[in-house]
C-alpha positions in Angstrom: 69.3 8.5 47.4 65.5 8.7 47.5 63.8 11.2 45.2 62.4 13.1 48.2 65.9 13.7 49.6 67.2 14.7 46.2 64.3 17.2 45.9 65.1 18.5 49.4 68.7 19.1 48.5 68.0 20.7 45.2 65.2 22.9 46.7 67.4 24.1 49.5 70.3 25.0 47.3 68.0 26.7 44.8 66.5 28.8 47.6 69.9 29.9 48.8 71.0 30.6 45.3 67.9 32.8 44.6 68.5 34.6 47.9 72.1 35.4 47.2 71.4 36.4 43.5 68.8 38.8 44.7 71.2 40.3 47.2 73.9 40.6 44.6 71.7 42.7 42.3 71.5 45.4 45.0 75.2 46.1 45.4 74.7 49.5 47.0 73.7 49.6 50.6 73.4 52.4 53.1 76.4 53.2 55.3 74.3 52.7 58.4 73.5 49.1 57.4 77.2 48.1 57.2 78.9 50.3 59.8 78.5 52.0 63.2 79.7 55.3 64.7 82.6 55.0 67.1 81.5 56.0 70.6 77.8 55.4 69.9 77.1 51.9 71.3 75.1 49.9 73.8 76.4 49.1 77.3 75.8 45.9 79.3 74.1 46.0 82.7 73.9 43.2 85.2 72.4 42.5 88.7 71.4 39.8 91.1 67.8 39.5 92.1 65.0 37.2 93.4 61.9 36.0 91.7 58.9 35.3 94.0 55.4 33.9 93.6 56.4 30.6 91.9 54.1 27.6 92.3 56.6 25.3 94.0 58.9 25.4 90.9 61.6 27.6 92.6 65.0 26.7 94.1 65.3 23.7 96.3 67.2 23.5 99.6 70.1 21.6 98.1 71.7 24.0 95.7 69.8 27.1 96.8 71.8 28.2 99.8 72.6 31.6 98.4 68.8 32.1 97.7 68.3 31.7 101.5 71.0 34.2 102.3 69.7 36.7 99.8 66.2 36.4 101.1 67.3 36.9 104.7 69.4 39.9 103.8 66.4 41.5 102.0 64.1 40.9 104.9 66.6 42.4 107.4 66.9 45.5 105.3 63.1 45.8 105.4 63.2 45.6 109.2 62.0 42.0 109.5 64.1 39.9 111.8 63.3 36.2 111.9 64.3 33.8 114.7 63.4 30.6 112.8 65.7 28.3 110.9 66.4 30.0 107.5 66.0 26.7 105.8 62.3 26.8 106.6 61.9 29.9 104.5 62.8 28.1 101.3 59.3 26.9 100.2 60.3 26.5 96.6 58.3 29.6 95.6 61.5 31.7 95.3 64.4 31.6 92.8 67.7 33.4 92.6 68.2 35.0 89.2 70.7 37.0 87.2 69.2 40.1 85.5 70.8 41.6 82.4 69.9 44.5 80.2 71.4 46.6 77.4 71.7 50.3 77.9 71.4 52.1 74.6 73.1 55.4 73.9 71.2 58.7 74.4 68.6 57.2 76.8 67.3 59.5 79.6 66.3 58.8 83.2 62.8 57.5 83.3 63.0 55.6 80.0 62.4 51.8 80.2 64.4 48.8 79.0 63.7 45.1 78.7 65.3 43.0 81.4 66.4 39.4 80.8 66.0 37.1 83.8 67.9 33.8 84.1 67.8 31.2 86.9 71.0 30.7 88.8 70.2 27.6 90.9 67.9 24.6 90.4 64.5 26.3 89.8 62.3 24.3 87.4 60.4 27.2 86.1 60.0 31.0 86.5 56.4 30.8 85.3 54.1 33.2 87.1 56.9 34.8 89.1 57.6 38.4 89.8 61.1 39.9 89.9 61.8 42.0 93.0 63.5 45.4 92.8 67.0 44.7 91.4 69.7 47.3 90.8 71.5 46.9 87.4 75.1 47.9 87.4 77.7 48.6 84.7 81.3 47.2 84.9 82.3 50.3 86.8 79.8 49.2 89.5 77.6 52.3 89.0 73.8 51.7 89.0 72.2 52.8 85.8 68.8 51.2 86.1 66.6 49.2 88.4 64.3 46.3 87.3 61.1 44.9 88.8 58.0 43.3 87.5 56.3 40.1 86.3 58.4 37.6 84.4 57.2 36.4 81.0 58.7 33.1 79.8 56.7 32.6 76.6 55.7 29.1 77.6 54.4 27.0 80.4 55.1 24.0 82.7 52.1 21.8 83.4 51.4 18.5 85.2 51.8 17.3 88.8 55.2 15.7 88.4 54.2 13.4 91.2 54.8 9.7 91.5 54.4 9.3 87.7 56.5 12.3 87.0 54.1 13.4 84.2 54.7 17.0 83.1 54.1 19.0 80.0 56.7 21.7 79.1 56.7 24.3 76.3 59.8 26.4 75.6 62.6 27.1 78.1 61.4 27.6 81.6 64.5 28.8 83.5 64.8 32.1 81.7 62.4 34.9 80.8 62.0 38.6 80.2 60.4 41.5 82.1 59.2 43.7 79.2 60.0 47.3 79.9 60.7 46.3 83.4 64.0 48.2 83.9 63.8 51.9 84.5 66.8 54.0 83.6 68.0 56.0 86.7 71.3 57.5 85.3 72.1 58.8 81.9 75.2 57.6 80.0 76.5 60.9 78.6 77.6 60.9 74.9 78.4 64.5 74.1 78.5 64.4 70.3 78.0 68.1 69.9 81.6 68.7 70.8 82.9 66.3 68.1 85.0 67.6 65.3 85.8 64.2 63.9 83.5 61.2 63.3 84.9 57.7 63.0 83.0 55.0 61.0 83.5 51.4 62.1 82.7 48.7 59.5 80.9 45.6 61.0 82.8 43.3 58.6 86.2 44.9 58.0 87.3 44.9 54.4 89.8 47.1 52.7 87.8 47.6 49.5 84.7 48.5 51.4 86.6 51.0 53.5 88.0 52.7 50.4 84.5 52.8 48.8 83.0 54.2 52.0 85.6 57.0 52.1 84.9 57.8 48.4 81.2 58.0 48.9 81.6 60.4 51.8 84.1 62.5 49.9 81.7 62.6 46.9 79.1 64.2 49.1 81.0 66.4 51.6 84.1 67.2 49.6 87.5 65.6 48.9 89.6 64.9 52.0 86.6 64.6 54.4 87.1 60.9 54.9 90.3 58.9 55.2 90.3 55.0 55.3 92.7 54.2 58.2 92.4 50.4 57.9 90.0 47.7 56.8 87.6 48.5 59.6 88.0 52.2 60.3 87.2 55.3 58.2 87.9 58.6 59.9 86.0 61.7 58.8 86.5 65.4 59.6 83.4 67.5 60.3 82.9 69.9 57.3 82.9 73.6 58.1 79.3 73.8 56.8 78.2 71.3 59.5 79.9 72.9 62.5 77.6 72.6 65.4 75.3 70.2 63.4 76.9 66.9 64.1 73.6 65.0 64.3 72.7 66.3 60.8 76.1 65.4 59.5 75.9 61.8 60.8 72.3 61.4 59.5 73.3 62.5 56.1 76.5 60.3 56.0 74.6 57.2 57.2 72.2 57.5 54.4 74.9 57.4 51.7 75.0 54.4 49.4 78.2 52.3 49.3 79.1 49.3 47.3 80.1 46.5 49.7 82.7 43.9 48.8 83.0 40.7 50.7 85.3 37.7 50.5 84.0 34.4 49.2 82.7 32.3 52.1 80.8 29.1 52.7 79.1 28.7 56.0 78.0 25.2 57.1 76.1 24.0 60.2 77.1 20.4 60.7 74.4 19.9 63.4 71.5 20.9 61.1 72.9 20.3 57.7 72.5 24.0 56.7 74.8 25.2 53.9 75.0 28.9 52.8 77.2 29.9 49.9 78.3 33.4 49.3 78.1 35.2 45.9 81.8 34.9 45.0 82.3 31.2 45.7 84.1 29.3 42.9 85.2 25.7 42.3 88.3 24.6 40.5 88.2 21.5 38.2 87.9 18.4 40.4 86.3 15.0 40.6 83.8 14.2 43.4 82.7 10.8 44.7 80.5 10.4 47.8 78.8 7.4 49.3 77.2 6.7 52.7 77.8 3.6 54.8 74.8 2.7 57.0 75.1 0.2 59.8 71.9 -0.9 61.6 71.8 -3.2 64.6 68.6 -4.9 65.6 68.4 -6.5 69.0 65.4 -8.9 69.6 64.8 -10.8 72.9 63.5 -14.3 72.4 61.7 -15.9 75.4 61.9 -19.7 75.9 59.0 -20.9 78.0 59.2 -24.6 79.1 56.0 -26.8 79.1 54.2 -27.5 82.3 56.1 -29.9 84.5 55.0 -33.5 84.8 54.5 -35.0 88.3 57.8 -36.4 89.5 59.9 -34.5 86.9 62.1 -31.4 87.4 60.5 -28.0 86.5 62.1 -26.1 83.7 63.1 -22.4 83.8 62.0 -19.6 81.6 65.0 -18.1 79.8 65.5 -15.0 77.6 68.0 -15.1 74.8 69.1 -12.0 72.8 69.0 -12.3 69.0 71.3 -9.6 67.5 71.1 -8.9 63.7 73.6 -6.5 62.1 73.0 -5.1 58.6 75.5 -3.1 56.6 74.4 -1.1 53.5 76.6 1.2 51.4 75.2 3.5 48.9 76.6 3.3 45.4 78.8 6.3 44.8 79.4 8.0 41.5 82.5 9.8 40.3 81.5 13.2 39.0 83.9 15.5 37.2 83.3 19.2 37.9 84.7 21.7 35.6 86.0 25.1 36.8 83.0 27.2 37.7 82.5 31.0 37.2 79.2 31.8 38.9 77.4 30.7 42.1 74.7 29.1 39.9 77.3 26.8 38.3 78.6 25.8 41.8 75.0 24.9 42.8 74.4 22.9 39.6 77.8 21.1 40.1 76.9 20.1 43.7 73.4 19.0 42.7 74.9 16.7 40.0 76.4 14.6 42.8 72.9 14.0 44.1 73.4 14.4 47.9 71.5 15.8 50.8 72.3 19.1 52.4 73.9 17.3 55.3 76.2 15.4 53.0 77.3 18.7 51.5 79.0 19.5 54.7 81.5 16.6 54.3 81.9 17.3 50.5 82.7 21.0 51.0 85.2 20.2 53.7 86.9 17.7 51.4 86.9 20.3 48.5 88.5 22.9 50.8 91.2 20.4 51.9 91.9 19.6 48.3 92.2 23.2 47.3 89.3 23.0 44.9 87.0 25.3 46.9 88.0 28.9 46.3 86.4 30.3 49.4 86.7 30.5 53.2 84.9 27.6 54.8 83.4 28.4 58.2 81.8 25.6 60.3 79.4 26.8 63.0 
């Protein structure tokens, strides 16, 4: 392996090691950083709309039939009745889109939300378009917001795309956002003033963390205030001193420090070669050998051009013959014996001793897990 690849692998693992060591020094985190309050959550909204004002980058006739229907329906509601062929209306400056938004708790009518706009048909770009008035509904079909406004895609599509097809594209063109473009029309009522119990939901369920969270709450509000129901739920009873002051109670509870315990985990991304190791990852004694087999195929076309024909002779023909060369190279592998490790730093040093790239670590960690030498959960994303 080249020195550059070796330095890349060591540098990446060293960075991840420092990051996790720094995190491990601060064991105590706030309750609000690892948990949420049951009943206090976002709600999804969705709607169908039209984006107009596109520069011939909208939906085409083939594949955009529902765009024509939606446009005709909208014009009819506005009192405009056309007697022409609806196909003639699709001039590629209109696109059908799905509009989504998240409705946070405690928002009031008149407040604004960001609306996400995504093309439904074959529009090339939503650049420069404007979203027309679109009702946004919850799963119960009630309208909670309406969205309208200019679409921002954070990029551009340039070029004529004519006979040569030359275009320049930056970022994804078929989706965008209407910043603060959705106006809340209906409040989602969350009446916490009537609560006499508050349930804490852990984002990453863990029995140890649930018990520690209950102990931290009891230590502040009195024994028996919190009961760990399971690995992801801690139920608390509103103390008598906080009757009618639920908001103050939740704010105080969310600010408490709790020591979080997590299971040992290794997360790898096989597509990018990213490897992240948790603090509690351990290795059992094992031997590691890893080598790469590289196969390269080179195809060269040789042209045979005959000389000019002599008078009275037959003219030769130009022929093209392929010349295929195949090379196989296998890296020399080493057998490394790794002793049982105790800390994450020792795990990193053991893996670096093999001298592999981060992408090779994906295969090595999978093999270690299969052999039972990796004492951690292996998650491939």
